[in-house]
N, C-alpha and C positions, 0 to 999 in steps of 0.2 A: 395421267396421260403417258402413253408409251414414248412418244417422240415429240421433240420440239421441231416443228416443220417450218423452214424458212419460206417466206412468201413466194420466192421464185419456184421452189419445188411444189408448193401448193398450186401455183399457176400451171406448172407442167401437168400435174395430175388432173386438173380441171380440163385442160386442153386435150388430154389423151394419155399416151404412154409416158412413163417416168424413166429417165435415164438411170441405169443401174448404179453407176458410180456416184451420181448425185444422191441416190437413196442410201448407198453405203456410207457416204459422208454424213448424212443425216443421222444414221444409226450410230456411227462413231462419235459424233458430237453430242448426241442426246443421251447415250448410254456409255460414258467413258469408263466406268469400272468394268462392265461386261466386255467392252472392246479391249481393254488392257489385259484382262485374263485370257481371252481368246487369242489375241496377237502374241502374248508371251508363250502360250502353249504351242502355237504354230512354230514359233522360233525354236522352242525346245525340241519339238518333233523333227524339224528340219535339221537341226544340229546333231541330234542323236541318231537319226536314220531309223528310229524305231517305228513300229506300226502305228503307235499312238502315244500321245502325252496327255496326262490328265491332271486336273486341279483337285487337291485333297484339302485345301485350306478354306475354312468357312469365310464368307464375306465379313468385313469388319463391322457392318451394321445392316439394318433392315433396308435402307435405301439401296445399298450395293446389292443385296440379295434380290431385291425387286428388279434391278436392272438385268441381272442374269435371267431371272424368270421371264421377264418381258421379251428379251432378245431371243431366247430359245423356245418360247412358247408360240411365237409368231412364225408361221410358215414363210411369210414374205421376208421378214428380217433374217431368219435363220438361213433361208435359201440364198439371199443376197450375200451374207457373210461367207457362206460356204463357197459360193462362186468366186468371191473376191480373193479368198485365200487358197482356193483350189483344194479344199479339204472336205471331210464329212465331220459333222458335229454329233455328239451324243451327250445325254444328260441324265444324271441320277441324283436323287434327293433334291436339295435346293442349291447345291453349289458344285457338285462334282461334274464339271464340264470336261469332255474329252474331245481331242482333235485327232482325227484319223487320216492317214494316207488313204486316198480314194480306192486304192487297190487292196487295202487291208480288210477284205470282206470278212474273213474268219474272225479276226480280232474284234471287229465291230459287232458281228453277230454274237460273239461271246459276251461282250460288254452290255448288250441290251436284253439279255435273257432275264426271265424272272429269277433264276438262281442268282445271277450277279446282283440284281437289285436287292434281294434278300440278304446276301452276304455283305452288302454295303451298309446295311442298317446298323445304327449305333444309338444308344439311349440319348446321347446329347443332340441327335438330329431329329427327334420326335416332333419338335415344334417348328421345324423349318418349313 
């Protein structure tokens, strides 16, 4: 299961629209490893002023890896997290999350190319 949904949030969804901040809180609480990686990258990027910050450290276990995959593979979760932090997210392999300033279109474009994906491949990442 991707998210642990509180009853009040489920009630919101049944009734109609879901409050974005309530959904973000559900993502944060359900996927704490993914949330911590992304929020730390946002902080690093903000402090450095760079176009982006990225995570090069593999997750400590498969449960953590699964959190990253679930968060970034879901358009709804990814979009809510991007709106919450005011960033663009990109993803390579099973752990290389990158947080981009929304105006850093060239850096984002370079990160998501097939060339960048190929250059990011390493033998130890084959099974991720």
